[in-house]
Each structure stands twice: as structure tokens, then as C-alpha cells.
MARDREN-332319 format. One line per field, with one value per residue (C-alpha): residue number from 1; residue in three letters; x, y, z. Coordinates in Angstrom, 1 decimal, decimal comma, padded with zeros to 4 digits. Example, Ala and Ser with C-alpha at 12.3 -4.5 7.8 and 13.67 -1.06 7.14 Angstrom:
num: [1 / 2] $
residu: [ALA / SER] $
px: [012,3 / 013,7] $
py: [-004,5 / -001,1] $
pz: [007,8 / 007,1] $
REM end
This chain:
num: [1 / 2 / 3 / 4 / 5 / 6 / 7 / 8 / 9 / 10 / 11 / 12 / 13 / 14 / 15 / 16 / 17 / 18 / 19 / 20 / 21 / 22 / 23 / 24 / 25 / 26 / 27 / 28 / 29 / 30 / 31 / 32 / 33 / 34 / 35 / 36 / 37 / 38 / 39 / 40 / 41 / 42 / 43 / 44 / 45 / 46 / 47 / 48 / 49 / 50 / 51 / 52 / 53 / 54 / 55 / 56 / 57 / 58 / 59 / 60 / 61 / 62 / 63 / 64 / 65 / 66 / 67 / 68 / 69 / 70 / 71 / 72 / 73 / 74 / 75 / 76 / 77 / 78 / 79 / 80 / 81 / 82 / 83 / 84 / 85 / 86 / 87 / 88 / 89 / 90 / 91 / 92 / 93 / 94 / 95 / 96 / 97 / 98 / 99 / 100 / 101 / 102 / 103 / 104 / 105 / 106 / 107 / 108 / 109 / 110 / 111 / 112 / 113 / 114 / 115 / 116 / 117 / 118 / 119 / 120 / 121 / 122 / 123 / 124 / 125 / 126 / 127 / 128 / 129 / 130 / 131 / 132 / 133 / 134 / 135 / 136 / 137 / 138 / 139 / 140 / 141 / 142 / 143 / 144 / 145 / 146 / 147 / 148 / 149] $
residu: [MET / LYS / ALA / VAL / TYR / GLN / ARG / VAL / SER / LYS / ALA / SER / VAL / SER / VAL / GLU / GLY / GLU / VAL / VAL / GLY / ALA / ILE / SER / LYS / GLY / ALA / LEU / ILE / PHE / LEU / GLY / VAL / GLU / LYS / GLY / ASP / THR / VAL / ARG / ASP / ALA / GLU / TYR / VAL / ALA / ALA / LYS / CYS / ALA / GLY / LEU / ARG / VAL / PHE / GLU / ASP / ALA / ALA / GLY / LYS / MET / ASN / LEU / SER / LEU / THR / ASP / VAL / GLY / GLY / ALA / VAL / LEU / LEU / ILE / SER / GLN / PHE / THR / LEU / CYS / GLY / ASP / THR / ARG / LYS / GLY / ARG / ARG / PRO / SER / PHE / GLY / SER / ALA / ALA / PRO / PRO / GLU / GLU / ALA / LYS / GLY / LEU / TYR / HIS / GLU / VAL / ALA / ARG / LEU / LEU / GLU / GLY / GLN / GLY / ILE / HIS / VAL / GLU / GLN / GLY / VAL / PHE / GLN / ALA / HIS / MET / GLU / VAL / SER / LEU / VAL / ASN / ASP / GLY / PRO / VAL / THR / LEU / TRP / ILE / GLU / SER / LYS / ARG / GLY / GLY] $
px: [-006,9 / -007,5 / -004,8 / -004,9 / -003,0 / -001,9 / 000,0 / 003,1 / 005,9 / 007,8 / 007,2 / 008,9 / 008,4 / 010,4 / 010,5 / 011,8 / 012,8 / 014,9 / 013,9 / 013,6 / 012,1 / 011,8 / 010,9 / 010,5 / 007,9 / 005,7 / 002,9 / 002,5 / 000,5 / -001,2 / -001,9 / -004,2 / -004,4 / -007,6 / -008,4 / -008,8 / -006,6 / -004,1 / -001,2 / -003,9 / -005,0 / -001,4 / -001,1 / -004,2 / -003,3 / 000,1 / -000,9 / -003,5 / -001,0 / 001,6 / -000,8 / -003,1 / -003,0 / -002,7 / 000,2 / -000,1 / 001,3 / 002,3 / -001,1 / -001,8 / -004,0 / -003,8 / -002,8 / 000,6 / 001,4 / 004,2 / 006,1 / 005,8 / 006,8 / 009,5 / 008,0 / 008,8 / 006,6 / 006,5 / 004,8 / 003,2 / 001,4 / -001,6 / -003,9 / -006,6 / -007,7 / -009,5 / -011,3 / -015,0 / -016,6 / -020,3 / -021,1 / -020,2 / -017,1 / -014,3 / -013,5 / -013,3 / -010,4 / -011,7 / -011,3 / -007,6 / -005,2 / -003,1 / 000,3 / 002,1 / -000,1 / -000,3 / 003,4 / 003,9 / 001,2 / 002,6 / 006,1 / 004,6 / 003,2 / 006,4 / 008,2 / 005,5 / 005,8 / 009,6 / 009,4 / 007,6 / 010,9 / 009,2 / 011,8 / 010,0 / 010,7 / 009,1 / 007,9 / 008,6 / 005,8 / 004,0 / 006,0 / 004,9 / 005,5 / 005,4 / 004,7 / 005,2 / 003,9 / 003,3 / 000,2 / 000,3 / -003,0 / -004,4 / -004,8 / -006,0 / -007,7 / -009,2 / -008,4 / -010,0 / -009,1 / -012,4 / -014,5 / -012,2 / -012,0] $
py: [004,3 / 001,6 / 000,6 / -001,9 / -000,7 / -003,2 / -002,4 / -004,7 / -005,8 / -007,1 / -007,6 / -008,9 / -009,6 / -012,3 / -012,6 / -016,1 / -016,9 / -013,8 / -011,1 / -008,0 / -005,7 / -006,0 / -003,8 / -003,9 / -001,7 / 000,1 / -000,6 / -003,1 / -001,4 / -002,9 / -000,7 / -000,8 / 001,7 / 002,3 / 003,7 / 007,3 / 007,8 / 010,7 / 012,2 / 013,7 / 010,4 / 009,3 / 012,4 / 011,5 / 007,8 / 008,9 / 011,5 / 009,4 / 006,5 / 008,6 / 010,5 / 007,6 / 007,4 / 003,9 / 003,2 / 003,2 / 006,1 / 005,8 / 005,5 / 002,5 / 004,4 / 004,7 / 008,0 / 007,9 / 007,9 / 006,2 / 009,3 / 009,6 / 006,3 / 006,3 / 003,3 / 002,1 / 001,2 / -001,9 / -000,9 / -003,8 / -003,4 / -005,4 / -004,8 / -007,5 / -004,9 / -003,5 / -006,6 / -006,7 / -009,9 / -008,7 / -011,1 / -014,9 / -016,4 / -014,9 / -011,4 / -008,8 / -006,5 / -003,9 / -001,0 / -001,6 / 000,8 / -000,3 / -001,5 / 001,3 / 003,9 / 002,0 / 001,8 / 005,5 / 006,3 / 003,5 / 004,7 / 008,3 / 007,0 / 005,6 / 008,9 / 010,9 / 008,6 / 009,1 / 012,8 / 012,9 / 011,1 / 007,7 / 004,5 / 002,8 / -000,8 / -002,0 / -005,2 / -005,7 / -004,2 / -007,0 / -009,9 / -013,0 / -012,1 / -013,9 / -011,6 / -012,3 / -010,2 / -010,3 / -008,1 / -005,9 / -005,8 / -006,9 / -003,6 / -003,5 / -000,4 / 000,3 / 003,4 / 004,7 / 007,9 / 008,4 / 008,2 / 010,1 / 007,2] $
pz: [-006,5 / -003,9 / -001,0 / 001,8 / 004,6 / 007,3 / 010,5 / 010,6 / 013,1 / 010,1 / 006,2 / 003,3 / -000,5 / -002,4 / -006,3 / -007,5 / -004,1 / -003,5 / -000,8 / -002,7 / -000,1 / 003,8 / 006,8 / 010,6 / 012,2 / 009,8 / 007,2 / 004,4 / 001,5 / -001,3 / -004,0 / -006,8 / -009,5 / -011,5 / -015,0 / -014,9 / -011,6 / -011,7 / -009,6 / -007,5 / -006,6 / -005,8 / -003,4 / -001,6 / -000,8 / 000,0 / 002,5 / 004,0 / 004,5 / 005,9 / 008,4 / 009,6 / 013,6 / 013,7 / 016,1 / 020,1 / 022,0 / 025,6 / 026,9 / 024,6 / 022,1 / 018,2 / 018,2 / 016,2 / 012,6 / 010,4 / 010,7 / 014,4 / 015,0 / 012,1 / 010,5 / 007,1 / 004,3 / 002,1 / -001,0 / -003,4 / -006,5 / -006,8 / -009,7 / -008,2 / -005,6 / -008,9 / -009,5 / -009,6 / -008,1 / -008,4 / -011,5 / -011,9 / -010,4 / -012,3 / -011,3 / -013,8 / -013,9 / -016,5 / -014,1 / -013,4 / -015,3 / -018,1 / -016,6 / -018,1 / -016,6 / -013,2 / -012,9 / -013,2 / -010,3 / -008,2 / -008,2 / -007,7 / -004,5 / -003,2 / -004,3 / -002,3 / 000,9 / 000,8 / 000,2 / 004,0 / 005,3 / 005,3 / 004,1 / 001,4 / 000,3 / -002,9 / -004,7 / -008,3 / -010,8 / -012,4 / -011,0 / -009,1 / -005,6 / -002,5 / 000,5 / 004,1 / 007,1 / 010,7 / 010,9 / 014,0 / 015,9 / 013,5 / 012,2 / 008,5 / 006,7 / 003,2 / 001,6 / -001,9 / -003,4 / -005,2 / -002,0 / 000,1 / 002,2] $
REM end
């Protein structure tokens, strides 16, 4: 499982011109589910995202997590994170999990984050989405469950 975590001051997602999810302070998380991913990968990614200390404390140091600052999450499914661009010019998505498998694990990550008291907004799985954000910092991190990243 792969995730791109961006600290944001606000973010939203629209489908067919209608906003379907929006947050203020928190994290925009793009999530790619790969073949072979399990609930254990979802647990790792959710715990890592909830606990990352990337929000500033009173001294201006990145020392606080989403839960510490009461931040929200906008969770977006993005199978293109599983793309392999090493050969040719067209990405290969052979490592992406089948949609029915990926959807369940995507929703599991959302459920696990909510279980930690984090408000979660979501995009629409398999829809064409338009995502808007204000990256705060900027702070952008890459998380991989298989490498323990």
C-alpha cells in the first residue's frame, strides 16, 4: 500500500462539479492499494498517517500529529500511485489491486482513521475527481507499508 500525505490548510474534492468532501486543517492522503495488500497494510498506513508529527508546536517545531491538533483527513483513492514508469513512456498498473479488493481496503483505512478520532472526508472510489488543496509548508511525505516507510 502506498500513500502520499500532504499537510494542508484546506482541501476539497469534486465529482462532476459537485464538492463531495472538504476539510480545513489536516492532511490530504492519496492512497494506492497494491495486489497482495491486506488489512495489516491498512492498519500500518492508518496508524502512520494518524501519528506523523508534522504539525508545528508552540515553539514552531514539527512535533504534533493530526490527533494532537484535531486535524481532519481528506482520503482519495489513487491507483496511479501503483504505476510503474521504469520502462517506456506509458505507466504499467499491473501491481494495482483489482477495484473490488482495493475499495475494501480503502474504506478500511478510512474506518481505522475514524477509530482514532479523526474526522475523515472521502472522494468517490473509481470516479474522475478534481482535487483542490493548499499545501501547508509545503509538507509532503511518501508512505509504503511494504518497506515500513
